[in-house]
Each structure stands twice: as C-alpha cells, then as structure tokens.
C-alpha positions as CSV (number, residue, x, y, z in Angstrom):
1,M,1.9,-2.2,14.3
2,A,0.3,-4.9,12.8
3,N,-1.7,-5.9,16.2
4,E,-3.1,-1.9,16.4
5,R,-5.4,0.6,15.4
6,I,-7.3,2.9,16.4
7,I,-11.4,4.2,15.7
8,L,-12.1,7.6,15.3
9,G,-15.9,7.5,16.3
10,I,-18.1,10.6,15.5
11,D,-21.9,11.6,15.9
12,P,-22.5,14.8,13.2
13,G,-24.8,17.2,14.6
14,T,-25.0,21.4,14.1
15,T,-25.6,21.9,17.3
16,I,-22.9,19.4,18.9
17,M,-20.4,17.3,17.2
18,G,-19.9,13.7,19.2
19,F,-16.5,12.3,18.9
20,G,-14.7,10.0,20.8
21,L,-11.3,7.9,19.8
22,I,-10.3,4.2,20.7
23,K,-7.1,2.2,20.5
24,I,-7.3,-1.9,19.9
25,V,-4.6,-3.4,21.4
26,N,-4.4,-7.4,20.6
27,K,-7.9,-7.5,20.0
28,K,-8.6,-5.3,23.1
29,M,-9.9,-2.1,23.7
30,E,-8.2,1.1,25.2
31,F,-10.0,4.9,26.0
32,L,-8.1,8.0,24.0
33,Q,-10.1,10.5,23.7
34,L,-13.7,12.0,24.6
35,N,-15.1,15.2,23.8
36,E,-18.1,17.3,21.3
37,L,-17.9,20.1,19.4
38,Q,-19.9,22.9,20.0
39,L,-21.8,24.0,17.3
40,S,-25.0,26.1,18.8
41,K,-22.8,29.6,19.0
42,Y,-22.4,29.7,15.6
43,D,-26.0,31.4,13.5
44,N,-24.5,30.5,10.1
45,H,-25.3,26.8,9.1
46,Y,-22.5,26.9,6.4
47,Q,-20.0,28.0,8.8
48,K,-20.8,25.3,11.0
49,L,-19.7,22.8,8.3
50,K,-16.3,24.0,8.3
51,I,-15.8,24.3,10.9
52,I,-17.1,20.6,11.5
53,F,-14.7,19.8,8.2
54,E,-11.8,21.8,9.9
55,R,-11.8,19.6,12.9
56,T,-12.5,16.4,11.7
57,I,-8.9,16.7,9.7
58,E,-7.8,18.1,12.7
59,L,-8.6,15.1,14.3
60,I,-7.4,12.8,12.0
61,D,-3.8,14.4,11.7
62,T,-3.3,14.2,15.3
63,H,-4.6,10.4,15.7
64,N,-4.3,9.2,12.9
65,P,-7.1,6.9,12.9
66,D,-7.4,3.4,11.1
67,E,-11.1,3.6,11.0
68,I,-13.8,6.4,11.3
69,A,-17.0,5.1,12.5
70,I,-20.8,7.6,11.9
71,E,-23.9,7.3,13.5
72,A,-25.9,7.9,10.1
73,P,-28.9,10.3,10.3
74,F,-32.1,10.0,12.4
75,F,-35.0,10.5,9.7
76,G,-37.6,12.4,11.9
77,K,-40.4,15.1,10.4
78,N,-38.1,17.9,10.7
79,V,-36.9,17.8,6.1
80,Q,-34.8,20.0,7.0
81,S,-33.7,19.8,9.9
82,M,-32.7,15.6,8.4
83,L,-30.7,17.7,6.0
84,K,-28.7,20.3,7.6
85,L,-28.0,16.9,9.8
86,G,-27.2,15.1,6.3
87,R,-24.6,17.6,5.5
88,A,-23.3,17.6,9.0
89,Q,-22.4,13.5,8.2
90,G,-21.6,14.5,4.4
91,V,-18.7,17.0,5.4
92,A,-17.4,14.7,8.3
93,M,-17.3,11.9,6.0
94,A,-15.9,14.2,3.5
95,A,-13.1,15.0,6.1
96,G,-11.9,10.6,6.8
97,L,-12.3,10.3,2.8
98,S,-9.7,12.9,1.4
99,R,-7.5,11.4,4.3
100,D,-8.1,8.1,2.7
101,I,-9.3,6.4,5.8
102,P,-11.9,3.5,5.4
103,I,-15.3,4.5,6.6
104,T,-18.8,3.3,8.1
105,E,-21.6,4.3,8.2
106,Y,-24.6,3.0,11.5
107,E,-28.0,3.6,12.3
108,P,-28.5,4.5,15.8
109,K,-30.5,1.3,16.9
110,K,-27.7,-0.9,15.6
111,I,-25.1,1.2,18.0
112,K,-27.6,1.2,20.9
113,M,-27.6,-2.3,20.4
114,A,-23.6,-3.3,20.3
115,I,-23.8,-1.6,22.8
116,T,-26.2,-2.3,25.5
117,G,-28.1,-5.0,23.4
118,N,-30.9,-3.8,23.3
119,G,-32.2,-1.0,20.1
120,N,-34.1,1.0,22.4
121,A,-32.2,2.2,25.2
122,T,-31.7,5.5,26.0
123,K,-28.6,7.9,26.1
124,E,-28.1,7.3,29.3
125,Q,-27.9,3.3,29.5
126,V,-25.3,3.4,26.3
127,A,-23.2,6.3,28.4
128,K,-23.2,3.5,32.0
129,M,-21.7,0.7,29.8
130,L,-19.6,2.4,27.8
131,Q,-17.5,3.6,31.5
132,Q,-18.1,-0.2,32.2
133,L,-16.1,-1.6,29.0
134,L,-13.8,0.7,28.9
135,G,-13.4,1.4,32.5
136,L,-13.9,5.7,32.2
137,K,-14.0,7.1,35.8
138,E,-16.8,9.6,34.9
139,L,-19.1,10.2,32.8
140,P,-18.6,14.4,30.7
141,K,-22.1,15.9,32.6
142,N,-23.3,16.3,28.4
143,L,-24.6,12.2,27.0
144,D,-24.3,13.8,23.5
145,S,-20.1,13.3,23.3
146,T,-20.7,9.7,24.4
147,D,-22.5,9.2,20.5
148,G,-19.2,9.6,19.4
149,L,-17.6,7.3,21.3
150,A,-20.8,4.3,21.3
151,A,-20.7,4.4,17.4
152,A,-16.5,4.0,17.6
153,V,-17.3,1.0,20.7
154,C,-20.1,-0.6,17.7
155,H,-17.5,-0.7,15.0
156,F,-15.5,-2.8,16.8
157,F,-17.7,-5.7,18.0
158,N,-18.9,-5.2,14.1
159,S,-15.4,-6.7,13.6
160,G,-16.7,-9.8,15.1
161,K,-13.8,-9.6,18.1
162,V,-13.7,-9.9,21.7
163,T,-12.9,-7.0,23.5
164,G,-12.9,-5.7,27.3
165,E,-10.6,-6.0,30.2
166,K,-11.8,-10.0,30.8
167,S,-11.7,-12.9,28.4
168,Y,-15.5,-13.7,26.8
169,T,-17.0,-16.5,24.1
170,G,-19.2,-13.4,22.6
171,W,-21.3,-10.6,23.2
172,D,-24.2,-13.0,24.7
173,A,-22.0,-14.2,27.3
174,F,-20.2,-10.6,27.8
175,V,-23.7,-8.9,28.3
176,K,-25.0,-11.9,31.2
177,Q,-21.6,-11.1,33.1
178,N,-22.0,-7.5,33.0
179,S,-25.5,-6.7,33.1
180,P,-26.8,-4.1,35.9
181,S,-29.6,-4.8,36.0
182,Q,-32.8,-7.0,34.1
183,P,-31.1,-8.7,30.6
184,P,-31.2,-6.6,27.7
185,Q,-32.8,-7.9,25.0
186,R,-30.6,-10.7,23.0
187,G,-29.6,-10.2,20.0
188,G,-25.4,-9.4,20.5
189,V,-25.0,-6.7,17.3
190,Q,-27.9,-7.9,14.8
191,G,-30.5,-5.9,13.3
192,G,-30.0,-2.4,11.7
193,N,-27.9,-1.6,8.9
194,S,-24.4,-0.4,8.1
195,L,-22.5,0.9,5.0
196,S,-19.6,0.8,5.0
197,I,-16.9,3.1,2.0
198,N,-13.6,1.5,1.8
199,V,-10.9,3.3,-0.2
200,P,-7.2,2.8,-1.0
201,S,-5.2,3.6,1.9
202,K,-2.4,5.9,0.9
203,K,-2.6,6.5,4.8
204,N,1.1,5.6,5.3
205,G,2.6,8.2,3.5
206,N,0.2,11.0,6.3
207,K,1.9,10.0,9.1
C-alpha cells in the first residue's frame, strides 16, 4: 500500500550481524523483528561472507523490505579488522542491490544521535530508547542485535517524518518528553554522514 513501507536495518559484522525490521504505517513505526546472525562458530572468513549474503537474501525474500539501512564500519586502528568489516558490509549491500533495493549507509555516531540525541551514547542507552520507541516488552541479552534495528529507526527519522504512538512536532520535542534522565545533546539527527544508493526498483516483479 502507498502508506506502508518496510525498512530492514543491518549492522554487519564478522562475529555477529545484527538486524531488525520495522514497518511504517501512516507515518508510524511498527516493530516487526529483531535478531542476530551468529558467525563466531565459523573459522573461515569467506564462509562467513557467504552466510551473510545468503541470510540477507533470505530476509529480503521473506519480508520484502522497501529500503535498507546499514551501519558503516567503524574505522579503528586495526587494518585487518577494518578490511573484514568492510567486506561484511559490502556483501550485505550486494545482497540488497541484487534485489534492486535502495540502500542508505549511516555512520555509528549518526545512528546514536538519531535514536538518543547523543552521538556518544552507549549501546545500553540506544537499546533502552529503542525499547521505548517501539514498545518492546524486553531487550535481547546480546545488545549487539539491537544495532541493526537502530539503523532502521535512524533511517526513518532521517526521512523527516514524525513517529511513535504519540504525535510530536519534531525530534527535540520527543526527546524532551521521553528522556529517562538528563536531557540528551541537542541537534536531532544532525551530524555524521550518510550515503544513499538508489537503484531502479524492480521490486514488484520479485514479490
């Protein structure tokens, strides 16, 4: 339907790939799924990449997302780790592109800013805010799995639409009404960079 769309969020990794799905109905978010792909049991790096690709394709073919939001790799000092994370992200992106789905990449700080209003928020703070936003009854034991969901929610906020069960005039208003303790930094979803990849949609032919 014209007023509905599904966003798949992915946090690629070579140990755990977190992913989450939300459905947008009349400018409001609905939680669909939150899970993780455990990759630590596989020793071969290329086997991990194969599994990431196959699992992403399975998610796409099962849920038919309209858009994909993916967290960009964190640039650390370990070159080998950066290379492996980049490959994991590239494989997940390739899976989406093979199904002609638009992809947007977000830096970790921008995702944190979008969810909590603080680009330096902890994983626990992000998870707690997601729980409030989406009405989750409980959080997973491994909070790495919430990072993919955070990417999906960040993407929705960056589309410039008000969300949630209640109506708000903007992100700042939401933060003021829902902050569990001290007010987060101002700035809404500003800060950080995002990269959008849009491809001609052939989705209708895949459903």
